C-alpha positions, 0 to 999 in steps of 0.5 A, spaced: 765 202 857 771 199 861 768 193 866 766 195 873 769 189 875 769 186 882 775 182 885 771 178 890 775 171 890 781 168 889 784 168 883 787 162 879 792 165 874 793 159 870 787 155 870 780 158 870 775 162 866 770 160 862 771 160 855 765 160 850 763 154 847 765 151 840 761 147 835 758 146 829 757 153 825 755 153 818 760 155 813 762 163 814 759 168 808 766 170 808 770 163 809 772 165 800 774 173 803 778 170 809 782 165 804 783 171 799 785 176 805 790 170 807 793 169 800 794 176 800 797 177 807 802 172 805 804 176 799 804 183 803 811 187 804 809 188 811 809 179 812 817 180 810 820 181 817 815 176 820 817 171 816 825 173 816 824 173 824 821 166 824 825 164 819 831 165 823 828 161 830 827 156 825 834 154 822 837 155 829 832 152 833 829 146 828 825 142 833 818 144 835 812 143 840 806 145 838 803 149 845 795 149 843 793 152 836 796 159 837 802 158 841 809 153 840 815 151 843 822 151 838 828 149 841 834 146 839 837 139 842 841 141 848 848 138 850 849 134 855 851 139 861 850 145 857 844 151 856 837 150 854 835 154 848 829 156 846 824 160 844 816 161 844 813 164 839 805 166 840 800 169 834 797 172 840 795 179 843 800 185 842 798 185 851 799 178 853 803 173 857 806 166 855 809 161 859 813 154 858 816 151 863 818 143 867 812 142 873 815 139 879 817 132 878 814 129 884 807 132 882 802 126 878 796 132 879 794 138 878 801 140 874 801 148 875 802 147 883 810 148 884 812 149 877 818 152 875 817 157 868 819 162 863 814 167 862 815 173 858 811 177 853 812 184 850 811 190 855 805 195 855 809 200 858 815 201 854 813 195 847 819 191 850 820 185 850 821 182 858 822 175 860 822 172 869 823 166 872 817 163 876 815 159 880 808 157 882 807 156 890 800 157 889 794 158 884 794 166 885 796 172 883 802 173 886 801 176 893 808 179 895 806 181 902 811 176 907 811 170 906 810 171 899 806 166 895 802 165 887 804 166 881 810 170 882 817 172 879 823 167 883 826 174 885 819 176 889 818 170 893 822 172 899 821 166 902 821 158 901 815 156 899 817 149 902 822 151 908 820 159 909 827 160 909 829 166 907 831 166 900 835 173 900 837 178 903 838 184 897 836 186 891 842 184 888 841 177 891 834 177 889 836 177 881 840 172 882 834 167 883 832 169 876 835 163 872 832 164 865 836 169 860 832 174 855 836 173 849 832 176 844 825 178 843 820 182 839 813 182 835 811 183 828 806 181 824 802 179 829 807 174 833 810 175 838 817 171 839 822 170 845 829 167 845 830 165 851 836 161 855 837 157 862 841 152 865 839 145 865 841 143 872 837 147 876 840 153 879 837 155 885 832 151 890 826 154 886 828 151 879 827 144 876 832 140 872 831 138 865 834 132 862 835 131 857 833 123 854 829 123 860 821 123 859 818 129 863 812 133 865 812 141 863 806 145 863 805 151 858 799 157 858 797 163 855 793 169 858 792 177 857 795 182 862 791 186 867 792 193 864 796 199 869 796 206 870 802 209 866 804 213 873 804 206 876 808 203 871 808 195 875 811 190 871 807 186 867 811 180 871 806 182 876 800 184 873 798 176 870 791 175 869 788 168 868 789 165 862 781 162 862 778 154 862 779 154 853 785 148 853 787 152 847 790 157 852 793 151 857 796 145 858 801 139 860 806 136 856 806 129 861 812 124 859 816 130 853 823 129 852 827 135 850 832 130 848 828 128 842 826 132 836 820 132 833 818 138 828 811 138 825 808 144 827 803 148 823 804 154 821 801 159 826 795 165 824 797 172 825 794 175 831 788 180 828 788 184 835 792 190 836 799 190 837 799 196 842 793 197 845 793 204 849 794 204 856 789 203 861 784 210 862 784 212 869 777 209 873 772 212 870 767 217 874 760 215 872 755 220 874 748 219 877 742 224 877 739 222 883 735 216 881 737 209 878 743 209 874 746 203 871 754 202 868 754 197 861 760 194 863 762 190 857 764 184 860 761 179 865 757 184 868 751 190 869 750 194 876 746 199 877 744 203 883 741 209 887 742 213 893 739 210 899 739 212 906 740 207 911 739 206 918 739 212 922 739 217 915 747 213 913 749 215 907 749 210 902 747 207 895 742 201 893 747 197 887 744 191 883 749 187 880 747 182 875 752 177 872 752 175 864 754 168 865 753 162 869 758 161 876 757 158 882 759 165 886 759 172 884 761 178 888 761 186 888 767 189 892 768 196 894 775 199 894 780 200 888 784 193 888 782 186 891 786 187 898 784 191 902 776 192 898 770 190 902 766 184 897 759 182 898 758 176 895 752 171 893 753 163 891 750 157 891 750 152 897 746 146 895 739 147 891 739 155 894 743 161 895 747 164 900 749 171 901 756 174 905 760 180 907 768 179 907 773 183 908 780 182 903 786 182 907 791 179 902 790 174 896 789 167 900 784 164 902 786 167 909 785 173 908 777 173 905 775 175 912 767 174 914 764 180 917 757 179 922 751 177 919 746 184 918 742 184 924 734 184 924 733 191 920 736 188 915 742 189 910 741 198 910 742 197 918 749 194 917 754 198 919 759 195 913 752 195 908 749 187 906 746 184 901 738 184 900 735 181 896 739 175 890 736 170 885 739 165 879 737 166 872 734 160 867 741 161 865 744 160 872 747 167 871 746 170 879 743 178 881 743 181 888 741 187 891 746 190 896 746 196 900 752 199 901 754 204 905 758 211 903 764 213 907 763 220 911 763 225 906 764 221 900 759 221 894 762 216 890 764 208 891 770 205 886 767 198 885 770 191 882 767 184 881 769 177 879 765 171 878 768 164 880 767 157 882 768 154 889 765 158 894 764 156 901 765 157 908 770 158 911 773 159 904 777 154 901 783 155 898 781 153 891 776 158 891 777 161 884 774 166 880 773 166 872 773 172 870 775 179 874 775 186 873 780 189 869 780 195 875 775 200 879 770 204 876 768 210 880 761 211 880 757 218 883 752 217 887 750 223 889 743 225 894 737 220 894 732 223 890 726 227 893 719 223 895 715 222 889 709 225 887 703 220 888 701 218 881 693 220 879 689 215 878 689 212 870 682 214 866 678 209 864 679 204 858 677 208 851 672 202 849 675 201 841 672 203 835 670 200 830 673 202 822 670 206 819 666 204 813 670 205 806 677 204 810 682 200 807 688 197 812 693 197 807 700 194 809 698 193 815 696 187 820 690 184 820 684 186 824 685 182 829 691 186 832 688 192 832 686 195 839 692 190 842 693 196 847 700 199 842 699 205 840 701 206 833 699 214 830 703 216 826 703 210 821 701 210 814 694 206 815 693 209 822 688 214 819 681 217 823 677 214 819 681 208 821 680 209 829 687 211 831 689 202 831 682 201 836 682 208 840 690 205 843 693 211 842 688 216 847 688 211 853 693 214 857 693 207 862 697 204 856 705 204 856 706 208 849 701 213 847 700 219 844 694 221 842 692 225 835 684 224 835 682 231 835 676 228 838 679 225 844 679 229 851 687 226 851 688 229 845 696 232 844 698 228 850 703 223 849 707 219 853 715 221 855 720 220 850 727 218 850 730 211 852 729 208 858 730 201 861 726 198 862 722 199 855 715 197 854 715 190 850 712 191 844 706 185 844 706 184 837 713 182 837 715 176 841 720 170 839 715 165 837 715 159 833 717 156 839 724 159 840 727 161 846 731 168 847 738 168 847 742 170 852 746 176 853 752 173 853 752 169 846 749 175 843 755 181 846 760 175 844 758 172 838 757 176 832 760 179 826 762 186 825 768 186 820 770 194 821 773 191 828 775 184 826 773 178 821 772 174 827 766 173 831 768 175 838 768 181 836 768 184 843 776 182 845 777 187 839 773 193 841 778 198 844 776 202 850 777 208 845 771 205 841 767 204 847 768 211 849 766 213 842 760 209 841 757 206 847 751 211 850 752 210 857 760 209 858 761 215 861 766 218 857 761 219 851 762 224 847 756 224 843 754 222 836 751 225 830 746 222 826 745 227 819 738 225 815 738 227 808 737 227 800 730 227 798 727 230 804 722 236 806 727 237 812 734 235 812 736 233 820 742 233 823 742 231 829 747 228 836 743 222 837 739 223 844 737 229 841 734 224 837 732 219 842 728 225 845 724 226 840 721 218 839 718 213 844 722 207 845 719 200 846 721 193 846 721 188 841 723 181 841 726 179 833 728 173 831 735 174 827 737 170 821 745 170 819 746 168 812 751 164 815 745 159 818 746 161 824 739 164 828 738 168 835 733 171 838 734 178 841 730 183 845 731 190 842 730 196 844 728 203 840 723 205 835 720 204 828 724 207 822 718 209 820 718 214 826 724 218 824 721 218 816 715 221 819 720 227 822 724 229 816 718 229 810 720 224 804 720 227 798 716 224 792 721 222 788 724 218 794 724 211 792 730 209 797 734 209 804 741 209 803 745 207 810 752 209 811 755 207 818 762 209 821 769 209 819 773 212 824 781 211 827 778 207 832 776 201 827 781 196 826 779 194 819 777 201 817 784 203 818 787 197 815 782 199 809 781 193 807 779 186 810 778 183 805 784 182 801 784 189 798 777 189 796 773 193 802 771 200 801 769 204 808 765 206 810 759 200 811 753 201 806 746 198 806 739 200 803 732 199 804 726 201 799 722 206 801 716 202 802 720 197 806 722 203 811 715 204 812 714 197 814 712 196 822 717 192 823 723 196 820 726 198 827 732 203 829 735 200 836 739 203 841 739 198 846 738 190 847 737 187 853 734 193 857 741 196 857 744 201 852 748 197 845 754 195 846 760 197 841 760 190 838 753 190 838 753 196 833 752 202 839 749 207 839 744 206 833 743 201 829 738 197 824 734 191 825 730 188 819 728 181 821 725 178 815 732 179 811 740 176 812 743 179 818 747 183 814 742 188 812 741 191 819 747 195 819 750 197 825 753 204 828 749 208 823 752 215 822 748 218 816 742 216 812 740 219 806 733 218 801 735 217 794 732 216 787 736 210 785 737 203 788 744 205 792 750 200 792 751 196 798 757 194 801 756 186 800 754 187 792 759 190 791 764 186 794 761 180 792 755 181 787 754 175 785 752 172 792 750 177 796 744 181 793 740 188 794 734 185 797 736 179 801 730 176 803 730 170 807 728 164 802 730 156 804 729 155 797 734 159 795 741 157 796 747 161 798 752 159 791 756 155 797 751 153 801 744 150 803 739 156 806 734 150 808 735 149 815 737 154 821 742 152 827 739 155 834 744 159 839 741 160 845 747 160 850 753 158 846 756 158 839 754 150 840 747 149 836 741 148 841 738 145 836 737 145 828 730 147 824 727 148 817 728 156 815 721 159 813 720 164 808 721 172 810 723 169 816 716 167 818 714 174 818 711 173 811 704 176 814 707 183 815 712 184 809 710 180 803 705 184 800 711 189 798 714 183 793 708 182 789 712 179 783 717 174 788 714 168 784 716 172 778 722 175 780 725 168 783 732 169 786 732 178 785 729 178 792 732 173 795 739 173 795 
C-alpha cells in the first residue's frame, strides 16, 4: 500500500535519506543469467533507438564526466564568451530528476547552498522533457510563500535571497530569469537524456558564471519526484524529493575545468524501472471496524489506530506509529500536506527521548511552531492531543503512541509521516528528514467499540497424558517436545493413542487449541481462526544457533522476486497497482483467489481471506538460507501446509505438490515475458513431495513481523520451507495442485545443471559456480554481520532428515 507518510520536519531535497549499506554479498545465482540477459539486450532491436540517441550525443558532445554510476555529464568544449552546450544522461527510473550546475564560487563547504543548477527530467504528467534554472537558497523544498526560499526554480523566487530585493514584477520578467534552455530530451531503453544550453556568463543575479580554463566547483544529484493528483497538475519542478544519502545519488566535483575534455565514461546500464509509472492514486481511505486497525506502509513506517475518547468525551483516536529504521526523530502529522499540518514528534535528547506537538506553518524552521505541553490529565486532555508513550527499539527505530483529536463531525484523519536527523528546541535550520511520505493517507476511525465483557476464568490446565502403549510417533518430534503448550491436532502423528500431543489440544487456556479428543469436556472447542496480529508465537521455532532476528527494514528491502526485477531492491519496483492487487491490508485489495486441485477428494477454490478463516494463525521464527550464501532470520505468521492438505483430502495416487505463483500485468518481468534473455517461462512454479508437505516445518505465510505481507515479500500467501534453499519458498501463490509425477520447477527448467528439484541445504555439496560451505548473516543491512559455517538442512535435520533415508547414496540429487 502507499506509505502513510507524514511530513513532520524540514526537507533537504539534495542532501538526505538513509541508503541501504553495501557489503560483501556472495555471487548471485542469477549472475550468469544476468550476463546472458545483458548480451541479449545489447542485440535486441528495441535497443536501437537508445543506441542512436546516445551515439548522437557522444559524437556531438565528446567530453564526458561520470556523475556516480547512473548519470553522466556530456559537453563540447565551449568557445570563450559563448554558450555552454551540455547533456545530462541518466539510467534512472522514469519519474526522476537530474541536476548539474556551478556552486557558489565563494563557498568552501556545503556547496549546495546558493548553487546555480540546471534541473530536469521527463514529466509524469504528459511524458514530455522539462528543464529549469534552479537557485538553492536553502536546504528545504521550494516554499513559494513570500519570501520564497529553498530549492526553487529561479522563476519561483520572488525576491533576491541575498538582498531581499524584488526580482520581478510580472510573469514575463519571472520567465526571463530562467537561463537554461532545453534543446531536446527523451527517454528510451531505460535511459533519460536532456540536451541543454546556458550562457557561460551570468545572465542574472541568481546565476554563477562558468569560466572554461579555470577550475571551479560544481554539484550534481538525481532523485525521485513526489507524485501528484492529475487534477492538480503541479509541475515537476515544484515536486523534487530528496535524493537520499547514497553517494551514488549526489556529489560535488571540486576543481573541475570545463575547458578540458575528459572522455573516460563507462557505459550506462539501462534502468529496469517502469518508464511511465501510473499517476498517484487519490488518498486511500482505510476503514476501522471499531477495534484497532493497522496500515501496512511499505516504506519507512507503520501506523495502527483505534477510536478513543478524550477528556469530556471528545472524539479522537489512539494512533501508534512505528518507524522501520533508525532515526534521530520521527514525526506523525495530521493534514493534507506539510504546510498547515499538526505534527506529533519524538526525538532523541542526550540519552533519553522527548516529544512535542507542533503546528507546521511553512517549510522553514521558523514555521515549526511548538504547542503548549499537555495538561496534567495527559495527552487525551489536550485540545490538540499529544504523545502518551514512546520508545526506541534495539535497532534504533523510534515508536510512539499519540492521542489525536477529531474535528467536530469528522470520522477520519489524513496522516503523513517523516523520519530525520537534527531535531532540537528551538528547531534548527539544519533539521532535515531523510524519508517522508508521498502524500496523505486517510484513515477512517469510526465509533469507539463497546466495553468488552470480562473474560471467564480459564479452566485449570489438564495434566499431560502419557503416550499409549504401542503408539509409534513416526515423522514426529521427540517425546521431550510433547506437551509443550502448543496444539497440533490434525497432524499425522496426533492420534488418540498418542494422546493429542500430551493433552495440549484440550487446554482452552492456551493461545491455540483445537480439541478433537472425544473424552475431553472441551471436545469440539477451538480458539478463533483467521488472521490476528500479534499472532501467538509457536515456542518450538526460535532463531536458535545464537542468531539475531533480521530487521523488518532489511527483510522488506533485500530479497529476490524476479517477476518484478532482477535486483534486490524489489520494493522500489513494486507499483501501486501491484500493492493494491496483492497486499491484504491495502485499502484497495479486491481479493485473491487460491485454487487447490488435482488428486484431491475435496477440490477447493477460495479467496485467501476465506481460506484464512479456516485455520489458526501462529508465528514461527525461521532461519532462511539463500543459495547465494546469505542468510536471514524472520518471524513469519501463517499456518502449517499440512492444515491445508487436511482440508482437501489428498488421494492415494498423489505423490507431489505443485505450486504456481501469479502472472499478471502488474508484474514487469511477466509483461516482458523474460527476465533472463528469452528463457524465462512464467508463472513461476515450485514443488515438494507430498511427504514434505505433511511435515510440520512446511509453512504457508500470510504475514511477517506481526503484520500482513508486503508485495515484495510474496503477498498475500507464500511458502516457507527453511531446510531448503530460498528459491523453493515460492511467493504469491495462486494455485496448488497435487500430482502423481514430480513437477518441472522454474529453476530446474531454467538451469537444470545448477538447480534441482529437492534443493536441500548441504555445505558439502557446492553450487557449480561457488561453495555452499559458509553463509553470511544479514541482520540490519546487506553488509554481513558475520560469516558462519553452513549446517546440513539449515540445522533442521531432526525435523526433516528422516524423509531422505538414501541421501548418502543419492549424493547430489537431494542437495542442489
